[in-house]
All heavy atoms as a GROMACS GRO file, in nm:
protein
  560
    1VAL      N    1   6.322  10.688  -3.659
    1VAL     CA    2   6.214  10.620  -3.728
    1VAL      C    3   6.197  10.677  -3.870
    1VAL      O    4   6.162  10.605  -3.962
    1VAL     CB    5   6.085  10.622  -3.645
    1VAL    CG1    6   6.017  10.757  -3.647
    1VAL    CG2    7   5.988  10.518  -3.694
    2ASN      N    8   6.220  10.805  -3.886
    2ASN     CA    9   6.208  10.864  -4.019
    2ASN      C   10   6.316  10.814  -4.114
    2ASN      O   11   6.292  10.801  -4.233
    2ASN     CB   12   6.209  11.017  -4.010
    2ASN     CG   13   6.081  11.070  -3.949
    2ASN    OD1   14   5.974  11.013  -3.965
    2ASN    ND2   15   6.093  11.178  -3.876
    3TYR      N   16   6.435  10.786  -4.061
    3TYR     CA   17   6.541  10.728  -4.144
    3TYR      C   18   6.497  10.592  -4.196
    3TYR      O   19   6.508  10.563  -4.315
    3TYR     CB   20   6.672  10.716  -4.065
    3TYR     CG   21   6.778  10.644  -4.144
    3TYR    CD1   22   6.850  10.711  -4.242
    3TYR    CD2   23   6.804  10.510  -4.123
    3TYR    CE1   24   6.947  10.645  -4.317
    3TYR    CE2   25   6.900  10.443  -4.197
    3TYR     CZ   26   6.971  10.512  -4.293
    3TYR     OH   27   7.066  10.445  -4.367
    4ALA      N   28   6.447  10.507  -4.108
    4ALA     CA   29   6.409  10.371  -4.145
    4ALA      C   30   6.298  10.370  -4.249
    4ALA      O   31   6.300  10.290  -4.343
    4ALA     CB   32   6.367  10.292  -4.022
    5ILE      N   33   6.199  10.457  -4.235
    5ILE     CA   34   6.088  10.458  -4.331
    5ILE      C   35   6.134  10.511  -4.466
    5ILE      O   36   6.070  10.485  -4.569
    5ILE     CB   37   5.966  10.537  -4.276
    5ILE    CG1   38   5.839  10.499  -4.354
    5ILE    CG2   39   5.987  10.685  -4.280
    5ILE    CD1   40   5.794  10.358  -4.339
    6GLY      N   41   6.246  10.581  -4.472
    6GLY     CA   42   6.299  10.631  -4.597
    6GLY      C   43   6.373  10.528  -4.680
    6GLY      O   44   6.406  10.552  -4.795
    7ILE      N   45   6.396  10.410  -4.624
    7ILE     CA   46   6.466  10.303  -4.695
    7ILE      C   47   6.372  10.240  -4.798
    7ILE      O   48   6.256  10.209  -4.767
    7ILE     CB   49   6.518  10.197  -4.597
    7ILE    CG1   50   6.619  10.261  -4.501
    7ILE    CG2   51   6.579  10.079  -4.671
    7ILE    CD1   52   6.660  10.171  -4.386
    8ASP      N   53   6.422  10.224  -4.920
    8ASP     CA   54   6.343  10.166  -5.028
    8ASP      C   55   6.291  10.028  -4.988
    8ASP      O   56   6.366   9.944  -4.939
    8ASP     CB   57   6.429  10.156  -5.154
    8ASP     CG   58   6.347  10.119  -5.276
    8ASP    OD1   59   6.233  10.170  -5.289
    8ASP    OD2   60   6.397  10.040  -5.359
    9GLY      N   61   6.164  10.005  -5.006
    9GLY     CA   62   6.102   9.877  -4.976
    9GLY      C   63   6.044   9.866  -4.836
    9GLY      O   64   5.968   9.775  -4.807
   10VAL      N   65   6.079   9.956  -4.746
   10VAL     CA   66   6.026   9.955  -4.610
   10VAL      C   67   5.889  10.023  -4.612
   10VAL      O   68   5.875  10.135  -4.660
   10VAL     CB   69   6.121  10.027  -4.512
   10VAL    CG1   70   6.056  10.043  -4.375
   10VAL    CG2   71   6.253   9.952  -4.501
   11ARG      N   72   5.789   9.954  -4.559
   11ARG     CA   73   5.653  10.009  -4.556
   11ARG      C   74   5.610  10.053  -4.418
   11ARG      O   75   5.523  10.137  -4.403
   11ARG     CB   76   5.555   9.907  -4.612
   11ARG     CG   77   5.583   9.881  -4.761
   11ARG     CD   78   5.488   9.783  -4.822
   11ARG     NE   79   5.350   9.827  -4.811
   11ARG     CZ   80   5.247   9.743  -4.813
   11ARG    NH1   81   5.266   9.614  -4.827
   11ARG    NH2   82   5.125   9.789  -4.803
   12VAL      N   83   5.670   9.994  -4.313
   12VAL     CA   84   5.640  10.032  -4.176
   12VAL      C   85   5.771  10.035  -4.097
   12VAL      O   86   5.853   9.946  -4.111
   12VAL     CB   87   5.543   9.933  -4.108
   12VAL    CG1   88   5.526   9.965  -3.960
   12VAL    CG2   89   5.408   9.933  -4.176
   13ALA      N   90   5.786  10.138  -4.014
   13ALA     CA   91   5.900  10.147  -3.924
   13ALA      C   92   5.850  10.177  -3.784
   13ALA      O   93   5.754  10.252  -3.766
   13ALA     CB   94   5.996  10.257  -3.971
   14MET      N   95   5.915  10.115  -3.685
   14MET     CA   96   5.883  10.138  -3.545
   14MET      C   97   6.011  10.174  -3.472
   14MET      O   98   6.116  10.116  -3.497
   14MET     CB   99   5.826  10.012  -3.480
   14MET     CG  100   5.694   9.969  -3.533
   14MET     SD  101   5.624   9.830  -3.437
   14MET     CE  102   5.738   9.700  -3.477
   15PHE      N  103   6.000  10.267  -3.380
   15PHE     CA  104   6.111  10.303  -3.294
   15PHE      C  105   6.060  10.300  -3.151
   15PHE      O  106   5.960  10.364  -3.120
   15PHE     CB  107   6.163  10.443  -3.329
   15PHE     CG  108   6.278  10.487  -3.243
   15PHE    CD1  109   6.407  10.446  -3.271
   15PHE    CD2  110   6.256  10.569  -3.133
   15PHE    CE1  111   6.513  10.486  -3.191
   15PHE    CE2  112   6.362  10.610  -3.053
   15PHE     CZ  113   6.490  10.568  -3.082
   16LEU      N  114   6.126  10.223  -3.066
   16LEU     CA  115   6.086  10.213  -2.926
   16LEU      C  116   6.194  10.274  -2.839
   16LEU      O  117   6.312  10.245  -2.855
   16LEU     CB  118   6.066  10.067  -2.885
   16LEU     CG  119   5.940   9.999  -2.937
   16LEU    CD1  120   5.955   9.957  -3.080
   16LEU    CD2  121   5.903   9.883  -2.850
   17ARG      N  122   6.152  10.362  -2.748
   17ARG     CA  123   6.244  10.428  -2.656
   17ARG      C  124   6.195  10.402  -2.514
   17ARG      O  125   6.078  10.428  -2.481
   17ARG     CB  126   6.247  10.579  -2.682
   17ARG     CG  127   6.342  10.656  -2.593
   17ARG     CD  128   6.348  10.804  -2.630
   17ARG     NE  129   6.220  10.869  -2.641
   17ARG     CZ  130   6.157  10.931  -2.540
   17ARG    NH1  131   6.211  10.935  -2.421
   17ARG    NH2  132   6.041  10.990  -2.560
   18GLU      N  133   6.283  10.348  -2.430
   18GLU     CA  134   6.245  10.317  -2.293
   18GLU      C  135   6.222  10.445  -2.214
   18GLU      O  136   6.301  10.540  -2.221
   18GLU     CB  137   6.351  10.233  -2.225
   18GLU     CG  138   6.307  10.181  -2.090
   18GLU     CD  139   6.404  10.082  -2.030
   18GLU    OE1  140   6.517  10.068  -2.081
   18GLU    OE2  141   6.364  10.017  -1.931
   19ILE      N  142   6.111  10.446  -2.141
   19ILE     CA  143   6.080  10.558  -2.053
   19ILE      C  144   6.067  10.502  -1.912
   19ILE      O  145   6.112  10.390  -1.886
   19ILE     CB  146   5.953  10.634  -2.100
   19ILE    CG1  147   5.833  10.540  -2.113
   19ILE    CG2  148   5.979  10.705  -2.232
   19ILE    CD1  149   5.701  10.607  -2.149
   20GLU      N  150   6.007  10.574  -1.822
   20GLU     CA  151   5.999  10.531  -1.682
   20GLU      C  152   5.915  10.405  -1.663
   20GLU      O  153   5.830  10.373  -1.745
   20GLU     CB  154   5.944  10.645  -1.594
   20GLU     CG  155   5.798  10.678  -1.616
   20GLU     CD  156   5.772  10.770  -1.734
   20GLU    OE1  157   5.864  10.834  -1.787
   20GLU    OE2  158   5.655  10.777  -1.776
   21ASN      N  159   5.943  10.336  -1.553
   21ASN     CA  160   5.865  10.220  -1.508
   21ASN      C  161   5.860  10.106  -1.608
   21ASN      O  162   5.760  10.035  -1.618
   21ASN     CB  163   5.723  10.262  -1.470
   21ASN     CG  164   5.721  10.363  -1.358
   21ASN    OD1  165   5.801  10.354  -1.264
   21ASN    ND2  166   5.634  10.461  -1.367
   22GLY      N  167   5.968  10.087  -1.686
   22GLY     CA  168   5.974   9.975  -1.779
   22GLY      C  169   5.878   9.986  -1.896
   22GLY      O  170   5.845   9.886  -1.959
   23ARG      N  171   5.834  10.106  -1.926
   23ARG     CA  172   5.744  10.128  -2.039
   23ARG      C  173   5.824  10.181  -2.157
   23ARG      O  174   5.936  10.226  -2.141
   23ARG     CB  175   5.632  10.224  -2.001
   23ARG     CG  176   5.542  10.165  -1.889
   23ARG     CD  177   5.424  10.251  -1.855
   23ARG     NE  178   5.338  10.282  -1.967
   23ARG     CZ  179   5.246  10.198  -2.020
   23ARG    NH1  180   5.231  10.078  -1.972
   23ARG    NH2  181   5.170  10.238  -2.119
   24TYR      N  182   5.763  10.174  -2.275
   24TYR     CA  183   5.829  10.218  -2.398
   24TYR      C  184   5.742  10.316  -2.474
   24TYR      O  185   5.621  10.294  -2.488
   24TYR     CB  186   5.862  10.098  -2.488
   24TYR     CG  187   5.974  10.016  -2.432
   24TYR    CD1  188   5.950   9.917  -2.338
   24TYR    CD2  189   6.105  10.040  -2.470
   24TYR    CE1  190   6.053   9.843  -2.284
   24TYR    CE2  191   6.210   9.967  -2.416
   24TYR     CZ  192   6.182   9.870  -2.323
   24TYR     OH  193   6.286   9.798  -2.269
   25ARG      N  194   5.804  10.421  -2.522
   25ARG     CA  195   5.738  10.516  -2.613
   25ARG      C  196   5.761  10.464  -2.752
   25ARG      O  197   5.875  10.436  -2.791
   25ARG     CB  198   5.800  10.655  -2.595
   25ARG     CG  199   5.748  10.757  -2.690
   25ARG     CD  200   5.607  10.802  -2.651
   25ARG     NE  201   5.560  10.894  -2.754
   25ARG     CZ  202   5.439  10.890  -2.805
   25ARG    NH1  203   5.352  10.804  -2.762
   25ARG    NH2  204   5.403  10.975  -2.898
   26VAL      N  205   5.656  10.448  -2.830
   26VAL     CA  206   5.663  10.389  -2.962
   26VAL      C  207   5.628  10.493  -3.068
   26VAL      O  208   5.523  10.556  -3.061
   26VAL     CB  209   5.565  10.269  -2.975
   26VAL    CG1  210   5.578  10.204  -3.111
   26VAL    CG2  211   5.587  10.169  -2.863
   27SER      N  212   5.717  10.510  -3.165
   27SER     CA  213   5.690  10.594  -3.281
   27SER      C  214   5.668  10.502  -3.400
   27SER      O  215   5.749  10.413  -3.426
   27SER     CB  216   5.807  10.687  -3.310
   27SER     OG  217   5.824  10.779  -3.206
   28LEU      N  218   5.560  10.522  -3.471
   28LEU     CA  219   5.524  10.440  -3.586
   28LEU      C  220   5.516  10.527  -3.710
   28LEU      O  221   5.456  10.635  -3.707
   28LEU     CB  222   5.388  10.374  -3.563
   28LEU     CG  223   5.378  10.280  -3.444
   28LEU    CD1  224   5.235  10.266  -3.398
   28LEU    CD2  225   5.435  10.144  -3.480
   29ARG      N  226   5.574  10.480  -3.819
   29ARG     CA  227   5.565  10.548  -3.948
   29ARG      C  228   5.531  10.445  -4.053
   29ARG      O  229   5.570  10.329  -4.044
   29ARG     CB  230   5.698  10.616  -3.985
   29ARG     CG  231   5.747  10.720  -3.888
   29ARG     CD  232   5.656  10.842  -3.887
   29ARG     NE  233   5.705  10.946  -3.799
   29ARG     CZ  234   5.680  10.957  -3.670
   29ARG    NH1  235   5.603  10.868  -3.611
   29ARG    NH2  236   5.729  11.056  -3.599
   30SER      N  237   5.458  10.488  -4.156
   30SER     CA  238   5.423  10.397  -4.265
   30SER      C  239   5.416  10.472  -4.396
   30SER      O  240   5.417  10.595  -4.400
   30SER     CB  241   5.288  10.328  -4.237
   30SER     OG  242   5.182  10.422  -4.241
   31LYS      N  243   5.408  10.393  -4.503
   31LYS     CA  244   5.392  10.448  -4.637
   31LYS      C  245   5.263  10.394  -4.697
   31LYS      O  246   5.219  10.284  -4.665
   31LYS     CB  247   5.508  10.404  -4.727
   31LYS     CG  248   5.641  10.463  -4.691
   31LYS     CD  249   5.747  10.408  -4.786
   31LYS     CE  250   5.885  10.453  -4.747
   31LYS     NZ  251   5.988  10.385  -4.826
   32GLY      N  252   5.205  10.471  -4.786
   32GLY     CA  253   5.089  10.424  -4.861
   32GLY      C  254   4.967  10.404  -4.774
   32GLY      O  255   4.935  10.486  -4.688
   33ASP      N  256   4.901  10.292  -4.796
   33ASP     CA  257   4.773  10.264  -4.730
   33ASP      C  258   4.786  10.195  -4.595
   33ASP      O  259   4.686  10.156  -4.536
   33ASP     CB  260   4.686  10.177  -4.821
   33ASP     CG  261   4.640  10.252  -4.944
   33ASP    OD1  262   4.630  10.377  -4.937
   33ASP    OD2  263   4.614  10.188  -5.048
   34VAL      N  264   4.907  10.177  -4.544
   34VAL     CA  265   4.926  10.110  -4.416
   34VAL      C  266   4.893  10.209  -4.304
   34VAL      O  267   4.960  10.310  -4.287
   34VAL     CB  268   5.069  10.056  -4.401
   34VAL    CG1  269   5.085   9.983  -4.269
   34VAL    CG2  270   5.104   9.962  -4.517
   35ASP      N  271   4.789  10.180  -4.228
   35ASP     CA  272   4.736  10.271  -4.126
   35ASP      C  273   4.793  10.240  -3.988
   35ASP      O  274   4.736  10.159  -3.913
   35ASP     CB  275   4.584  10.262  -4.125
   35ASP     CG  276   4.519  10.361  -4.032
   35ASP    OD1  277   4.591  10.440  -3.967
   35ASP    OD2  278   4.395  10.359  -4.024
   36VAL      N  279   4.904  10.303  -3.953
   36VAL     CA  280   4.963  10.279  -3.821
   36VAL      C  281   4.886  10.349  -3.710
   36VAL      O  282   4.903  10.314  -3.593
   36VAL     CB  283   5.113  10.316  -3.818
   36VAL    CG1  284   5.194  10.219  -3.903
   36VAL    CG2  285   5.138  10.459  -3.858
   37ALA      N  286   4.801  10.444  -3.742
   37ALA     CA  287   4.718  10.508  -3.639
   37ALA      C  288   4.625  10.405  -3.576
   37ALA      O  289   4.599  10.411  -3.455
   37ALA     CB  290   4.638  10.623  -3.698
   38ALA      N  291   4.577  10.309  -3.653
   38ALA     CA  292   4.490  10.205  -3.600
   38ALA      C  293   4.565  10.121  -3.496
   38ALA      O  294   4.508  10.081  -3.395
   38ALA     CB  295   4.439  10.116  -3.712
   39VAL      N  296   4.693  10.096  -3.520
   39VAL     CA  297   4.775  10.021  -3.424
   39VAL      C  298   4.795  10.106  -3.299
   39VAL      O  299   4.775  10.058  -3.186
   39VAL     CB  300   4.910   9.981  -3.486
   39VAL    CG1  301   5.001   9.919  -3.382
   39VAL    CG2  302   4.889   9.886  -3.603
   40ALA      N  303   4.834  10.230  -3.315
   40ALA     CA  304   4.859  10.318  -3.201
   40ALA      C  305   4.735  10.331  -3.113
   40ALA      O  306   4.745  10.331  -2.989
   40ALA     CB  307   4.905  10.455  -3.249
   41GLU      N  308   4.619  10.340  -3.173
   41GLU     CA  309   4.495  10.354  -3.097
   41GLU      C  310   4.469  10.233  -3.009
   41GLU      O  311   4.415  10.247  -2.899
   41GLU     CB  312   4.378  10.378  -3.192
   41GLU     CG  313   4.380  10.517  -3.254
   41GLU     CD  314   4.275  10.536  -3.363
   41GLU    OE1  315   4.192  10.445  -3.383
   41GLU    OE2  316   4.279  10.641  -3.427
   42ARG      N  317   4.509  10.115  -3.052
   42ARG     CA  318   4.491   9.993  -2.971
   42ARG      C  319   4.573   9.997  -2.844
   42ARG      O  320   4.545   9.924  -2.749
   42ARG     CB  321   4.527   9.870  -3.053
   42ARG     CG  322   4.432   9.844  -3.166
   42ARG     CD  323   4.467   9.718  -3.242
   42ARG     NE  324   4.392   9.716  -3.366
   42ARG     CZ  325   4.444   9.697  -3.485
   42ARG    NH1  326   4.573   9.674  -3.498
   42ARG    NH2  327   4.369   9.698  -3.592
   43PHE      N  328   4.675  10.083  -2.842
   43PHE     CA  329   4.762  10.097  -2.725
   43PHE      C  330   4.738  10.229  -2.653
   43PHE      O  331   4.821  10.274  -2.576
   43PHE     CB  332   4.909  10.086  -2.768
   43PHE     CG  333   4.946   9.949  -2.818
   43PHE    CD1  334   4.930   9.915  -2.952
   43PHE    CD2  335   4.994   9.852  -2.731
   43PHE    CE1  336   4.963   9.790  -2.998
   43PHE    CE2  337   5.027   9.726  -2.776
   43PHE     CZ  338   5.011   9.694  -2.910
   44GLY      N  339   4.627  10.295  -2.683
   44GLY     CA  340   4.592  10.419  -2.617
   44GLY      C  341   4.659  10.542  -2.676
   44GLY      O  342   4.653  10.650  -2.618
   45GLY      N  343   4.719  10.528  -2.792
   45GLY     CA  344   4.786  10.640  -2.858
   45GLY      C  345   4.703  10.692  -2.972
   45GLY      O  346   4.582  10.672  -2.979
   46GLY      N  347   4.770  10.758  -3.065
   46GLY     CA  348   4.699  10.813  -3.179
   46GLY      C  349   4.794  10.881  -3.274
   46GLY      O  350   4.914  10.865  -3.265
   47GLY      N  351   4.737  10.957  -3.363
   47GLY     CA  352   4.816  11.029  -3.461
   47GLY      C  353   4.748  11.026  -3.596
   47GLY      O  354   4.625  11.029  -3.605
   48HIS      N  355   4.828  11.015  -3.699
   48HIS     CA  356   4.780  11.013  -3.836
   48HIS      C  357   4.803  10.876  -3.897
   48HIS      O  358   4.878  10.795  -3.844
   48HIS     CB  359   4.853  11.119  -3.920
   48HIS     CG  360   4.840  11.256  -3.863
   48HIS    ND1  361   4.728  11.334  -3.884
   48HIS    CD2  362   4.923  11.328  -3.785
   48HIS    CE1  363   4.744  11.448  -3.820
   48HIS    NE2  364   4.862  11.448  -3.759
   49LYS      N  365   4.739  10.851  -4.010
   49LYS     CA  366   4.750  10.722  -4.078
   49LYS      C  367   4.896  10.679  -4.097
   49LYS      O  368   4.930  10.564  -4.076
   49LYS     CB  369   4.679  10.728  -4.213
   49LYS     CG  370   4.682  10.598  -4.289
   49LYS     CD  371   4.600  10.608  -4.415
   49LYS     CE  372   4.693  10.603  -4.533
   49LYS     NZ  373   4.625  10.609  -4.661
   50ASN      N  374   4.981  10.772  -4.137
   50ASN     CA  375   5.120  10.737  -4.168
   50ASN      C  376   5.221  10.782  -4.063
   50ASN      O  377   5.340  10.762  -4.080
   50ASN     CB  378   5.160  10.794  -4.304
   50ASN     CG  379   5.078  10.735  -4.417
   50ASN    OD1  380   5.011  10.807  -4.490
   50ASN    ND2  381   5.079  10.604  -4.431
   51ALA      N  382   5.176  10.840  -3.952
   51ALA     CA  383   5.267  10.884  -3.846
   51ALA      C  384   5.192  10.888  -3.714
   51ALA      O  385   5.105  10.973  -3.694
   51ALA     CB  386   5.324  11.021  -3.877
   52SER      N  387   5.223  10.793  -3.626
   52SER     CA  388   5.149  10.781  -3.502
   52SER      C  389   5.241  10.738  -3.389
   52SER      O  390   5.356  10.700  -3.413
   52SER     CB  391   5.036  10.677  -3.516
   52SER     OG  392   4.944  10.720  -3.613
   53GLY      N  393   5.188  10.739  -3.269
   53GLY     CA  394   5.267  10.697  -3.154
   53GLY      C  395   5.180  10.649  -3.041
   53GLY      O  396   5.060  10.673  -3.037
   54CYS      N  397   5.244  10.578  -2.947
   54CYS     CA  398   5.175  10.524  -2.831
   54CYS      C  399   5.279  10.486  -2.727
   54CYS      O  400   5.399  10.501  -2.750
   54CYS     CB  401   5.091  10.403  -2.869
   54CYS     SG  402   5.183  10.265  -2.939
   55THR      N  403   5.234  10.435  -2.614
   55THR     CA  404   5.323  10.377  -2.515
   55THR      C  405   5.278  10.235  -2.488
   55THR      O  406   5.159  10.202  -2.505
   55THR     CB  407   5.325  10.457  -2.383
   55THR    OG1  408   5.193  10.463  -2.332
   55THR    CG2  409   5.379  10.596  -2.404
   56THR      N  410   5.371  10.151  -2.446
   56THR     CA  411   5.340  10.012  -2.416
   56THR      C  412   5.431   9.962  -2.306
   56THR      O  413   5.539  10.019  -2.283
   56THR     CB  414   5.347   9.923  -2.541
   56THR    OG1  415   5.295   9.793  -2.512
   56THR    CG2  416   5.490   9.909  -2.592
   57ALA      N  417   5.390   9.857  -2.240
   57ALA     CA  418   5.468   9.799  -2.131
   57ALA      C  419   5.580   9.712  -2.186
   57ALA      O  420   5.568   9.654  -2.294
   57ALA     CB  421   5.377   9.716  -2.041
   58GLY      N  422   5.689   9.703  -2.110
   58GLY     CA  423   5.800   9.615  -2.142
   58GLY      C  424   5.775   9.479  -2.081
   58GLY      O  425   5.667   9.452  -2.031
   59PRO      N  426   5.873   9.391  -2.090
   59PRO     CA  427   6.009   9.412  -2.139
   59PRO      C  428   6.012   9.431  -2.291
   59PRO      O  429   5.912   9.406  -2.360
   59PRO     CB  430   6.084   9.287  -2.097
   59PRO     CG  431   5.979   9.181  -2.086
   59PRO     CD  432   5.853   9.254  -2.044
   60LEU      N  433   6.127   9.475  -2.341
   60LEU     CA  434   6.139   9.512  -2.482
   60LEU      C  435   6.097   9.400  -2.576
   60LEU      O  436   6.020   9.423  -2.669
   60LEU     CB  437   6.283   9.555  -2.513
   60LEU     CG  438   6.310   9.597  -2.657
   60LEU    CD1  439   6.223   9.714  -2.698
   60LEU    CD2  440   6.458   9.631  -2.674
   61ASP      N  441   6.144   9.278  -2.554
   61ASP     CA  442   6.110   9.169  -2.647
   61ASP      C  443   5.960   9.143  -2.650
   61ASP      O  444   5.902   9.118  -2.755
   61ASP     CB  445   6.188   9.041  -2.616
   61ASP     CG  446   6.166   8.988  -2.475
   61ASP    OD1  447   6.119   9.063  -2.387
   61ASP    OD2  448   6.198   8.870  -2.453
   62SER      N  449   5.895   9.155  -2.536
   62SER     CA  450   5.750   9.137  -2.530
   62SER      C  451   5.678   9.251  -2.601
   62SER      O  452   5.580   9.229  -2.673
   62SER     CB  453   5.706   9.129  -2.384
   62SER     OG  454   5.567   9.119  -2.374
   63ALA      N  455   5.726   9.374  -2.583
   63ALA     CA  456   5.664   9.490  -2.648
   63ALA      C  457   5.674   9.478  -2.799
   63ALA      O  458   5.576   9.503  -2.870
   63ALA     CB  459   5.731   9.618  -2.599
   64VAL      N  460   5.791   9.440  -2.849
   64VAL     CA  461   5.811   9.425  -2.993
   64VAL      C  462   5.719   9.315  -3.048
   64VAL      O  463   5.653   9.333  -3.150
   64VAL     CB  464   5.958   9.396  -3.028
   64VAL    CG1  465   5.974   9.357  -3.173
   64VAL    CG2  466   6.044   9.517  -2.995
   65LYS      N  467   5.713   9.203  -2.979
   65LYS     CA  468   5.627   9.092  -3.023
   65LYS      C  469   5.481   9.136  -3.031
   65LYS      O  470   5.411   9.110  -3.130
   65LYS     CB  471   5.641   8.974  -2.928
   65LYS     CG  472   5.558   8.854  -2.967
   65LYS     CD  473   5.581   8.738  -2.870
   65LYS     CE  474   5.510   8.616  -2.917
   65LYS     NZ  475   5.384   8.593  -2.849
   66THR      N  476   5.434   9.204  -2.928
   66THR     CA  477   5.295   9.250  -2.925
   66THR      C  478   5.266   9.349  -3.038
   66THR      O  479   5.163   9.340  -3.105
   66THR     CB  480   5.263   9.313  -2.788
   66THR    OG1  481   5.288   9.216  -2.687
   66THR    CG2  482   5.120   9.361  -2.781
   67LEU      N  483   5.357   9.443  -3.060
   67LEU     CA  484   5.339   9.539  -3.168
   67LEU      C  485   5.340   9.471  -3.305
   67LEU      O  486   5.257   9.502  -3.391
   67LEU     CB  487   5.448   9.646  -3.162
   67LEU     CG  488   5.430   9.749  -3.051
   67LEU    CD1  489   5.561   9.820  -3.023
   67LEU    CD2  490   5.322   9.848  -3.087
   68MET      N  491   5.432   9.379  -3.325
   68MET     CA  492   5.440   9.310  -3.454
   68MET      C  493   5.312   9.230  -3.482
   68MET      O  494   5.268   9.221  -3.596
   68MET     CB  495   5.562   9.218  -3.458
   68MET     CG  496   5.693   9.293  -3.465
   68MET     SD  497   5.706   9.400  -3.610
   68MET     CE  498   5.701   9.281  -3.742
   69GLU      N  499   5.253   9.173  -3.379
   69GLU     CA  500   5.127   9.101  -3.396
   69GLU      C  501   5.016   9.193  -3.447
   69GLU      O  502   4.924   9.148  -3.514
   69GLU     CB  503   5.085   9.035  -3.264
   69GLU     CG  504   5.173   8.916  -3.227
   69GLU     CD  505   5.146   8.864  -3.087
   69GLU    OE1  506   5.072   8.930  -3.009
   69GLU    OE2  507   5.202   8.759  -3.054
   70GLN      N  508   5.023   9.319  -3.412
   70GLN     CA  509   4.924   9.416  -3.458
   70GLN      C  510   4.956   9.474  -3.596
   70GLN      O  511   4.866   9.508  -3.671
   70GLN     CB  512   4.914   9.531  -3.357
   70GLN     CG  513   4.867   9.487  -3.220
   70GLN     CD  514   4.729   9.426  -3.222
   70GLN    OE1  515   4.637   9.481  -3.283
   70GLN    NE2  516   4.713   9.313  -3.159
   71VAL      N  517   5.085   9.484  -3.628
   71VAL     CA  518   5.126   9.544  -3.755
   71VAL      C  519   5.116   9.445  -3.871
   71VAL      O  520   5.072   9.482  -3.980
   71VAL     CB  521   5.271   9.599  -3.745
   71VAL    CG1  522   5.325   9.637  -3.880
   71VAL    CG2  523   5.274   9.718  -3.650
   72ARG      N  524   5.154   9.321  -3.850
   72ARG     CA  525   5.156   9.222  -3.961
   72ARG      C  526   5.024   9.212  -4.038
   72ARG      O  527   5.026   9.207  -4.160
   72ARG     CB  528   5.197   9.086  -3.908
   72ARG     CG  529   5.345   9.073  -3.891
   72ARG     CD  530   5.386   8.928  -3.866
   72ARG     NE  531   5.527   8.922  -3.838
   72ARG     CZ  532   5.579   8.900  -3.718
   72ARG    NH1  533   5.499   8.878  -3.615
   72ARG    NH2  534   5.709   8.897  -3.700
   73PRO      N  535   4.910   9.209  -3.972
   73PRO     CA  536   4.784   9.197  -4.048
   73PRO      C  537   4.754   9.317  -4.139
   73PRO      O  538   4.666   9.308  -4.226
   73PRO     CB  539   4.677   9.186  -3.938
   73PRO     CG  540   4.749   9.137  -3.818
   73PRO     CD  541   4.886   9.197  -3.828
   74LEU      N  542   4.824   9.427  -4.124
   74LEU     CA  543   4.799   9.544  -4.206
   74LEU      C  544   4.846   9.526  -4.350
   74LEU      O  545   4.809   9.602  -4.438
   74LEU     CB  546   4.868   9.668  -4.147
   74LEU     CG  547   4.825   9.708  -4.006
   74LEU    CD1  548   4.908   9.826  -3.958
   74LEU    CD2  549   4.677   9.739  -4.002
   75PHE      N  550   4.928   9.425  -4.373
   75PHE     CA  551   4.982   9.402  -4.507
   75PHE      C  552   4.890   9.311  -4.582
   75PHE      O  553   4.893   9.218  -4.628
   75PHE     CB  554   5.123   9.346  -4.503
   75PHE     CG  555   5.219   9.446  -4.446
   75PHE    CD1  556   5.251   9.446  -4.312
   75PHE    CD2  557   5.277   9.542  -4.527
   75PHE    CE1  558   5.341   9.538  -4.260
   75PHE    CE2  559   5.366   9.635  -4.476
   75PHE     CZ  560   5.398   9.631  -4.342
   0.00000   0.00000   0.00000
């Protein structure tokens, strides 16, 4: 996730890693005023404005869709 956020023009990066019971560990990184901690908190996680994490249920495509619905309004 740190590699992706280092790319010029990228403001938010997410990395999902499958864990037990079809759940995913989510790492969120952002630049500037984009508050990914607010997103992580909605999923029971936390962290800092620009570096946060949480867990969410799968399947993967559903997890990504749900996360993107929360991240898009931040822009």
